[in-house]
PASE-798805 format. One record per residue (C-alpha): residue number from 1; x, y, z; residue in three letters. Coordinates in steps of 0.1 Angstrom, whole numbers, plus 5000, padded with zeros to 4 digits. Layout:
! PASE-798805
<NUM <X Y Z> 'ALA'>
...
This chain:
! PASE-798805
<1 <5000 5000 5000> 'MET'>
<2 <5012 5035 4993> 'LYS'>
<3 <5019 5059 5020> 'LYS'>
<4 <4992 5082 5033> 'GLU'>
<5 <4974 5104 5007> 'ILE'>
<6 <4991 5138 5005> 'ARG'>
<7 <5004 5163 4980> 'GLY'>
<8 <4990 5179 4949> 'VAL'>
<9 <4964 5156 4931> 'LEU'>
<10 <4945 5175 4904> 'PRO'>
<11 <4911 5164 4893> 'PRO'>
<12 <4918 5158 4856> 'ILE'>
<13 <4893 5167 4828> 'PRO'>
<14 <4880 5140 4805> 'THR'>
<15 <4889 5150 4769> 'PRO'>
<16 <4863 5146 4742> 'PHE'>
<17 <4867 5148 4704> 'ASP'>
<18 <4846 5169 4681> 'ALA'>
<19 <4819 5142 4680> 'ASP'>
<20 <4817 5140 4718> 'GLY'>
<21 <4836 5107 4722> 'ASN'>
<22 <4863 5102 4748> 'VAL'>
<23 <4895 5112 4731> 'ALA'>
<24 <4918 5084 4744> 'GLU'>
<25 <4950 5095 4726> 'THR'>
<26 <4947 5130 4741> 'HIS'>
<27 <4940 5116 4775> 'LEU'>
<28 <4972 5097 4774> 'ARG'>
<29 <4992 5127 4761> 'ALA'>
<30 <4979 5150 4788> 'ASN'>
<31 <4986 5125 4815> 'LEU'>
<32 <5022 5120 4802> 'ALA'>
<33 <5028 5157 4806> 'ARG'>
<34 <5012 5159 4841> 'TRP'>
<35 <5032 5130 4853> 'VAL'>
<36 <5064 5146 4841> 'ALA'>
<37 <5054 5178 4861> 'ALA'>
<38 <5059 5160 4894> 'GLY'>
<39 <5023 5158 4906> 'LEU'>
<40 <5018 5134 4935> 'HIS'>
<41 <4987 5117 4920> 'GLY'>
<42 <4955 5123 4902> 'PHE'>
<43 <4917 5123 4908> 'VAL'>
<44 <4901 5107 4878> 'VAL'>
<45 <4863 5111 4872> 'LEU'>
<46 <4858 5140 4896> 'GLY'>
<47 <4836 5170 4889> 'SER'>
<48 <4862 5184 4865> 'ASN'>
<49 <4862 5150 4848> 'GLY'>
<50 <4825 5156 4839> 'GLU'>
<51 <4817 5123 4856> 'TYR'>
<52 <4780 5130 4857> 'THR'>
<53 <4780 5131 4819> 'LEU'>
<54 <4798 5098 4813> 'LEU'>
<55 <4783 5063 4810> 'SER'>
<56 <4796 5036 4834> 'LYS'>
<57 <4814 5019 4804> 'GLU'>
<58 <4831 5052 4796> 'GLU'>
<59 <4841 5057 4832> 'LYS'>
<60 <4858 5023 4834> 'LEU'>
<61 <4876 5029 4802> 'ARG'>
<62 <4890 5062 4813> 'VAL'>
<63 <4902 5046 4846> 'LEU'>
<64 <4919 5018 4827> 'ALA'>
<65 <4938 5043 4805> 'ILE'>
<66 <4947 5064 4835> 'ALA'>
<67 <4962 5034 4852> 'ARG'>
<68 <4983 5027 4821> 'GLU'>
<69 <4997 5062 4822> 'MET'>
<70 <5000 5069 4860> 'ILE'>
<71 <5031 5053 4876> 'PRO'>
<72 <5024 5029 4904> 'PRO'>
<73 <5041 5052 4929> 'ASP'>
<74 <5015 5080 4922> 'ARG'>
<75 <4980 5079 4935> 'TRP'>
<76 <4951 5072 4912> 'LEU'>
<77 <4920 5082 4930> 'ILE'>
<78 <4887 5073 4912> 'ALA'>
<79 <4855 5093 4915> 'GLY'>
<80 <4829 5066 4922> 'THR'>
<81 <4801 5085 4938> 'GLY'>
<82 <4765 5079 4931> 'ALA'>
<83 <4732 5087 4947> 'ASP'>
<84 <4725 5050 4951> 'SER'>
<85 <4747 5032 4977> 'THR'>
<86 <4744 5000 4956> 'ARG'>
<87 <4757 5018 4925> 'GLU'>
<88 <4785 5035 4944> 'ALA'>
<89 <4796 5001 4957> 'ILE'>
<90 <4796 4985 4923> 'ASP'>
<91 <4815 5013 4906> 'LEU'>
<92 <4841 5014 4934> 'THR'>
<93 <4847 4976 4931> 'GLN'>
<94 <4851 4979 4894> 'ARG'>
<95 <4874 5009 4897> 'ALA'>
<96 <4895 4988 4921> 'ALA'>
<97 <4897 4960 4895> 'GLU'>
<98 <4911 4986 4870> 'ARG'>
<99 <4938 4996 4894> 'GLY'>
<100 <4924 5025 4913> 'ALA'>
<101 <4942 5031 4946> 'ASP'>
<102 <4914 5048 4964> 'ALA'>
<103 <4879 5061 4957> 'ALA'>
<104 <4866 5096 4961> 'LEU'>
<105 <4828 5095 4968> 'VAL'>
<106 <4806 5125 4966> 'VAL'>
<107 <4779 5129 4991> 'THR'>
<108 <4745 5116 4977> 'PRO'>
<109 <4723 5147 4973> 'HIS'>
<110 <4693 5141 4949> 'TYR'>
<111 <4668 5135 4977> 'TYR'>
<112 <4680 5166 4994> 'ARG'>
<113 <4655 5167 5023> 'ALA'>
<114 <4665 5132 5034> 'GLN'>
<115 <4703 5137 5031> 'MET'>
<116 <4717 5143 5066> 'ASN'>
<117 <4745 5130 5088> 'ALA'>
<118 <4726 5098 5096> 'THR'>
<119 <4719 5089 5060> 'THR'>
<120 <4755 5098 5049> 'TRP'>
<121 <4770 5078 5077> 'THR'>
<122 <4751 5047 5067> 'HIS'>
<123 <4761 5053 5031> 'HIS'>
<124 <4798 5057 5037> 'TYR'>
<125 <4801 5029 5062> 'ARG'>
<126 <4783 5004 5038> 'ALA'>
<127 <4806 5015 5010> 'LEU'>
<128 <4837 5013 5031> 'ALA'>
<129 <4828 4978 5044> 'ASP'>
<130 <4823 4966 5008> 'ALA'>
<131 <4852 4983 4991> 'SER'>
<132 <4886 4966 4985> 'PRO'>
<133 <4902 5001 4983> 'ILE'>
<134 <4902 5031 5007> 'PRO'>
<135 <4873 5055 5006> 'ILE'>
<136 <4875 5093 5007> 'MET'>
<137 <4845 5116 5014> 'ILE'>
<138 <4839 5143 4988> 'TYR'>
<139 <4822 5174 5000> 'ASN'>
<140 <4813 5199 4973> 'VAL'>
<141 <4785 5222 4983> 'PRO'>
<142 <4787 5243 4952> 'ALA'>
<143 <4773 5214 4932> 'PHE'>
<144 <4754 5193 4957> 'THR'>
<145 <4740 5224 4977> 'THR'>
<146 <4746 5203 5008> 'LEU'>
<147 <4775 5205 5033> 'ASP'>
<148 <4788 5179 5057> 'VAL'>
<149 <4796 5188 5093> 'ASP'>
<150 <4828 5181 5111> 'ALA'>
<151 <4813 5158 5137> 'ALA'>
<152 <4801 5133 5110> 'MET'>
<153 <4835 5134 5093> 'VAL'>
<154 <4853 5128 5126> 'ILE'>
<155 <4830 5098 5133> 'GLU'>
<156 <4836 5083 5099> 'LEU'>
<157 <4873 5089 5101> 'SER'>
<158 <4875 5062 5128> 'ARG'>
<159 <4865 5035 5102> 'HIS'>
<160 <4897 5018 5091> 'GLU'>
<161 <4887 5021 5054> 'ASN'>
<162 <4877 5057 5053> 'ILE'>
<163 <4910 5075 5050> 'VAL'>
<164 <4903 5111 5040> 'GLY'>
<165 <4881 5139 5027> 'ILE'>
<166 <4883 5163 4998> 'LYS'>
<167 <4865 5194 5011> 'ASP'>
<168 <4857 5220 4985> 'SER'>
<169 <4838 5243 5009> 'SER'>
<170 <4870 5261 5020> 'ALA'>
<171 <4855 5263 5055> 'ASN'>
<172 <4888 5265 5075> 'PHE'>
<173 <4871 5263 5108> 'GLY'>
<174 <4855 5230 5099> 'LYS'>
<175 <4887 5217 5083> 'MET'>
<176 <4907 5227 5114> 'GLY'>
<177 <4882 5208 5137> 'GLU'>
<178 <4885 5177 5116> 'ILE'>
<179 <4923 5179 5115> 'ILE'>
<180 <4924 5182 5153> 'ARG'>
<181 <4901 5154 5162> 'PHE'>
<182 <4904 5129 5134> 'ALA'>
<183 <4932 5103 5135> 'PRO'>
<184 <4965 5118 5124> 'PRO'>
<185 <4967 5097 5093> 'GLU'>
<186 <4933 5109 5081> 'PHE'>
<187 <4939 5130 5049> 'ALA'>
<188 <4922 5163 5048> 'VAL'>
<189 <4926 5177 5013> 'LEU'>
<190 <4914 5212 5003> 'VAL'>
<191 <4895 5213 4970> 'GLY'>
<192 <4906 5246 4956> 'THR'>
<193 <4939 5258 4942> 'GLY'>
<194 <4932 5292 4958> 'ALA'>
<195 <4937 5278 4993> 'ALA'>
<196 <4968 5256 4990> 'ILE'>
<197 <4989 5277 5013> 'PHE'>
<198 <4963 5285 5040> 'PRO'>
<199 <4951 5249 5041> 'ALA'>
<200 <4986 5235 5045> 'LEU'>
<201 <4992 5261 5073> 'SER'>
<202 <4964 5245 5094> 'ILE'>
<203 <4975 5209 5088> 'GLY'>
<204 <4958 5198 5056> 'ALA'>
<205 <4978 5171 5038> 'LYS'>
<206 <4973 5184 5003> 'GLY'>
<207 <4951 5198 4976> 'VAL'>
<208 <4929 5185 4948> 'VAL'>
<209 <4929 5216 4926> 'PRO'>
<210 <4915 5222 4891> 'ALA'>
<211 <4943 5247 4889> 'LEU'>
<212 <4968 5218 4890> 'GLY'>
<213 <4959 5209 4855> 'ASN'>
<214 <4970 5242 4840> 'ILE'>
<215 <4997 5251 4866> 'ALA'>
<216 <5010 5217 4878> 'PRO'>
<217 <5046 5228 4885> 'ARG'>
<218 <5035 5260 4903> 'GLU'>
<219 <5010 5241 4926> 'CYS'>
<220 <5037 5216 4934> 'VAL'>
<221 <5061 5245 4940> 'ALA'>
<222 <5037 5260 4966> 'ILE'>
<223 <5035 5226 4984> 'TYR'>
<224 <5073 5220 4983> 'ASP'>
<225 <5081 5256 4994> 'ALA'>
<226 <5057 5254 5023> 'PHE'>
<227 <5072 5221 5036> 'HIS'>
<228 <5107 5235 5031> 'ALA'>
<229 <5098 5265 5053> 'GLY'>
<230 <5100 5290 5025> 'ALA'>
<231 <5068 5306 5035> 'LEU'>
<232 <5072 5339 5018> 'THR'>
<233 <5079 5322 4984> 'ALA'>
<234 <5049 5299 4989> 'ALA'>
<235 <5026 5328 4998> 'ARG'>
<236 <5037 5349 4969> 'GLN'>
<237 <5032 5321 4944> 'LEU'>
<238 <4998 5314 4959> 'GLN'>
<239 <4987 5350 4954> 'LEU'>
<240 <4999 5350 4918> 'ARG'>
<241 <4976 5320 4911> 'LEU'>
<242 <4944 5334 4926> 'ILE'>
<243 <4929 5348 4894> 'ARG'>
<244 <4936 5318 4871> 'PRO'>
<245 <4922 5295 4898> 'ASN'>
<246 <4890 5315 4898> 'ARG'>
<247 <4888 5316 4860> 'ALA'>
<248 <4888 5278 4857> 'VAL'>
<249 <4865 5272 4887> 'THR'>
<250 <4839 5298 4898> 'ALA'>
<251 <4840 5320 4866> 'THR'>
<252 <4840 5296 4837> 'TRP'>
<253 <4841 5261 4852> 'GLY'>
<254 <4849 5231 4831> 'VAL'>
<255 <4846 5250 4798> 'PRO'>
<256 <4871 5275 4811> 'GLY'>
<257 <4895 5248 4823> 'LEU'>
<258 <4894 5231 4789> 'LYS'>
<259 <4900 5264 4771> 'ALA'>
<260 <4929 5271 4793> 'ALA'>
<261 <4944 5237 4786> 'LEU'>
<262 <4941 5245 4748> 'ASP'>
<263 <4959 5278 4753> 'GLU'>
<264 <4987 5262 4772> 'LEU'>
<265 <4994 5235 4747> 'GLY'>
<266 <4976 5206 4763> 'TYR'>
<267 <4944 5192 4748> 'TYR'>
<268 <4913 5207 4763> 'GLY'>
<269 <4888 5203 4736> 'GLY'>
<270 <4850 5207 4740> 'PRO'>
<271 <4831 5199 4771> 'PRO'>
<272 <4802 5174 4768> 'ARG'>
<273 <4767 5188 4761> 'SER'>
<274 <4748 5204 4778> 'PRO'>
<275 <4780 5223 4787> 'LEU'>
<276 <4791 5247 4760> 'LEU'>
<277 <4826 5258 4750> 'PRO'>
<278 <4838 5293 4758> 'LEU'>
<279 <4831 5320 4732> 'ASP'>
<280 <4859 5340 4718> 'GLU'>
<281 <4852 5370 4740> 'SER'>
<282 <4856 5349 4772> 'ASP'>
<283 <4887 5331 4757> 'ARG'>
<284 <4903 5365 4752> 'SER'>
<285 <4897 5374 4789> 'LYS'>
<286 <4910 5340 4799> 'LEU'>
<287 <4941 5345 4778> 'ARG'>
<288 <4949 5378 4796> 'GLU'>
<289 <4944 5362 4830> 'ILE'>
<290 <4969 5334 4821> 'LEU'>
<291 <4994 5360 4808> 'ARG'>
<292 <4991 5381 4839> 'GLU'>
<293 <4998 5351 4861> 'ALA'>
<294 <5029 5342 4840> 'GLU'>
<295 <5014 5309 4829> 'LEU'>
<296 <5010 5318 4792> 'LEU'>
């Protein structure tokens, strides 16, 4: 088993061709560049991977390709969340068969009124009991409109097969409470590239940033500088990346991330419908943000 989950592990986008099919050659090429950039691992089939728009067969194929390209000493964390516990268990088991090292499982959220700590605790325990690989909780209120509380996460952290959380709420009070009271090996990862430095400063083990796809070396540099005690350098680089992080998350989302990849010589390509590509006006604004941040 690998060491504990830590470092910079970007949620990679799923590339599509002009006809909307998974572009396997481009997926391999992008992964080869990201691996060379020194990233510590990858989240495959996360929100930036458009997992909600993929069939199960497509998901499993993407995971198989990712495992071919990601060295065994780097984490491959598979997004296997589903509103159905049964479906999440099945997809997690299949992901494990294709070489995933751990599973990132978004909180069920469709039946919103019934989704609470009791429901989620049952869901994650059932999944962890059935899973051959470790489970991470995925909290992303911007998409689910629901937010987990610290007490539930701390309780679940005591399960031997629930090993961490990706928290995209950027609620540092809650993160700090989890870090203090969960087992020390429990991996708290912040879900935004705008908060690498502050999250590390309160004890987070790493980050799952969309930003890591377009600025992989810079994100790793923040992480390395922090752990080397070069706090001024880490802070300055973090501040430089605030605007591009916002561009590929809150402002333009997945279409913006894919457009930025195209601008930077990766393959971004089109998002899958109903998402639409950026128009030229927004691409021009994005280009200027990348230039100002010294990425382009």
